[in-house]
C-alpha positions as CSV (number, residue, x, y, z in Angstrom):
1,M,84.9,108.6,137.2
2,R,85.4,105.0,136.0
3,R,84.3,104.2,132.5
4,I,83.5,100.7,131.3
5,L,82.5,99.7,127.7
6,L,80.7,96.4,127.2
7,V,80.3,94.7,123.8
8,D,78.2,91.6,123.1
9,D,75.8,90.8,120.3
10,E,73.3,89.5,122.8
11,I,71.4,92.3,124.6
12,N,70.4,90.0,127.5
13,V,74.1,89.3,128.3
14,L,74.8,93.0,128.3
15,N,71.8,93.7,130.6
16,A,72.9,90.9,133.0
17,L,76.5,92.3,133.1
18,V,75.3,95.8,133.8
19,R,73.0,94.6,136.5
20,A,75.8,92.5,138.1
21,M,78.2,95.5,138.0
22,R,75.7,97.9,139.4
23,Q,74.8,95.5,142.3
24,H,78.2,94.2,143.2
25,L,80.8,96.9,142.3
26,D,81.4,99.4,145.1
27,I,82.3,102.2,142.7
28,E,80.5,105.5,143.3
29,D,81.0,107.2,140.0
30,L,80.7,104.4,137.5
31,H,79.7,104.9,133.9
32,I,78.9,101.9,131.8
33,E,78.1,102.0,128.1
34,T,76.9,98.9,126.1
35,F,77.0,98.1,122.4
36,T,75.7,95.2,120.4
37,D,77.7,96.3,117.3
38,P,81.5,96.3,117.7
39,F,81.9,98.9,114.9
40,D,79.7,101.4,116.9
41,A,81.8,100.6,120.0
42,L,85.0,101.3,118.1
43,T,83.6,104.7,117.0
44,R,82.7,105.5,120.6
45,C,86.2,104.6,121.8
46,A,87.6,107.1,119.4
47,E,85.3,109.8,121.0
48,C,86.1,109.2,124.7
49,T,88.4,107.3,127.0
50,F,87.4,104.1,128.7
51,D,89.2,102.4,131.6
52,L,88.0,99.0,130.7
53,V,86.5,97.2,127.7
54,I,84.9,93.8,128.0
55,S,84.0,92.1,124.8
56,D,82.3,88.8,123.9
57,F,84.4,86.4,121.9
58,R,81.9,85.3,119.3
59,M,80.0,88.0,117.5
60,P,78.6,88.0,113.9
61,Q,80.4,91.2,112.7
62,M,83.9,90.4,114.1
63,T,85.5,88.2,116.8
64,G,86.2,89.6,120.2
65,V,89.9,89.2,119.5
66,E,89.6,91.3,116.3
67,F,87.6,93.9,118.2
68,L,90.0,94.1,121.1
69,H,93.0,94.3,118.7
70,A,91.3,97.3,117.1
71,I,90.7,98.8,120.5
72,K,94.4,98.3,121.3
73,E,95.2,100.5,118.2
74,V,92.6,103.2,119.0
75,A,93.1,103.3,122.8
76,P,96.2,101.4,123.8
77,D,95.9,102.2,127.5
78,T,92.4,100.8,127.8
79,V,92.4,97.5,129.7
80,R,90.9,94.8,127.6
81,M,89.0,91.7,128.7
82,I,87.2,89.0,126.8
83,L,84.1,87.1,127.8
84,S,83.4,83.7,126.2
85,A,81.6,80.4,126.6
86,S,84.4,78.8,124.7
87,T,87.2,77.3,126.7
88,E,89.3,76.2,123.7
89,F,93.0,76.7,124.3
90,E,93.4,78.4,120.9
91,T,90.7,80.9,121.7
92,V,92.4,81.9,125.0
93,T,95.9,82.0,123.5
94,S,94.8,84.1,120.5
95,A,93.0,86.5,122.8
96,I,96.1,86.9,125.0
97,N,98.6,87.0,122.2
98,D,96.8,89.0,119.5
99,A,94.9,91.6,121.5
100,Q,97.0,91.5,124.7
101,V,93.9,90.7,126.8
102,F,94.2,91.3,130.5
103,R,91.8,88.6,131.6
104,F,89.6,85.9,130.0
105,I,86.2,85.6,131.8
106,P,84.3,82.4,131.1
107,K,80.5,82.4,130.6
108,P,78.6,82.0,132.8
109,W,80.6,84.3,135.0
110,Q,80.8,84.2,138.7
111,V,80.0,87.6,140.3
112,G,82.9,87.4,142.7
113,D,85.4,86.6,139.9
114,L,84.0,89.3,137.7
115,R,84.2,91.9,140.6
116,E,87.8,90.9,141.4
117,N,88.9,91.0,137.7
118,I,87.4,94.4,137.3
119,R,89.2,95.6,140.4
120,L,92.5,94.2,139.1
121,A,91.8,95.9,135.7
122,F,91.3,99.3,137.4
123,D,94.5,98.8,139.4
124,Y,96.4,98.0,136.3
125,R,94.9,101.0,134.5
126,D,95.9,103.3,137.3
127,S,99.5,101.9,137.2
128,L,99.6,102.6,133.5
129,R,98.5,106.2,134.0
130,K,101.1,106.7,136.7
131,E,103.8,105.3,134.5
132,H,102.8,107.7,131.7
133,Q,102.7,110.7,134.1
134,L,106.2,109.9,135.4
135,A,107.6,109.4,131.9
136,D,106.0,112.7,130.8
137,R,107.4,114.5,133.8
138,Q,110.9,113.1,133.0
139,R,110.5,114.3,129.4
140,V,109.6,117.8,130.6
141,Q,112.7,117.9,132.8
142,E,114.9,116.6,130.0
143,G,113.4,119.2,127.7
144,T,112.2,116.7,125.1
145,L,108.6,117.6,126.0
146,S,107.3,121.1,126.7
147,K,104.7,121.9,129.4
148,E,102.3,123.0,126.6
149,E,102.7,119.7,124.8
150,L,102.1,117.9,128.1
151,A,98.9,120.0,128.7
152,L,97.7,119.1,125.2
153,R,98.3,115.4,125.8
154,K,96.3,115.5,129.0
155,M,93.4,117.3,127.2
156,E,93.5,114.7,124.4
157,E,93.5,111.8,126.9
158,E,90.5,113.2,128.7
159,E,88.6,114.0,125.4
160,P,90.0,112.0,122.4
161,G,89.7,114.0,119.2
162,L,89.2,117.3,121.0
163,L,92.3,118.8,119.4
164,K,91.6,117.4,115.9
165,V,90.0,119.9,113.6
166,K,87.9,118.8,110.6
167,W,88.2,121.2,107.7
168,G,85.6,121.5,104.9
169,P,86.5,122.0,101.2
170,N,86.1,125.8,101.5
171,G,88.3,126.1,104.7
172,E,85.4,126.0,107.1
173,I,85.5,124.1,110.4
174,I,83.2,121.1,110.4
175,M,81.7,120.3,113.8
């Protein structure tokens, strides 16, 4: 399954993006979540893994660069893209340098460009996963990572927070 998170303070933009993706992406098992509040989106990223996050640049609560920088901290392997009507050089460079944005998509977007950038983002995400798997296998062979630790990493990657237990003041587990 491919998971995409879209963040924009304008619901009409989110609806148009979702519509464009559903109509023009040839991905059978595609899950798209949308948020108008970047803080809610960050909370969601801590709960599950996304392959790709696309954020608007100008939002009232925080800029897209600030949001994607936070995503980088929460989910470093999630590919980050920014969507903006601004073509100012400073905007683009800050997005690339501060949040390590994979692509900058101008508004209004062209469907063909959007489709190609998403395809490239998924390819990049797949290559990151393969690199991590190879590195983990090497660590298991070297003995610096046990098979159990590897299994726990995979579980945590699939369901972030799954292995974190919240304890109450009396020693009870909080769900």
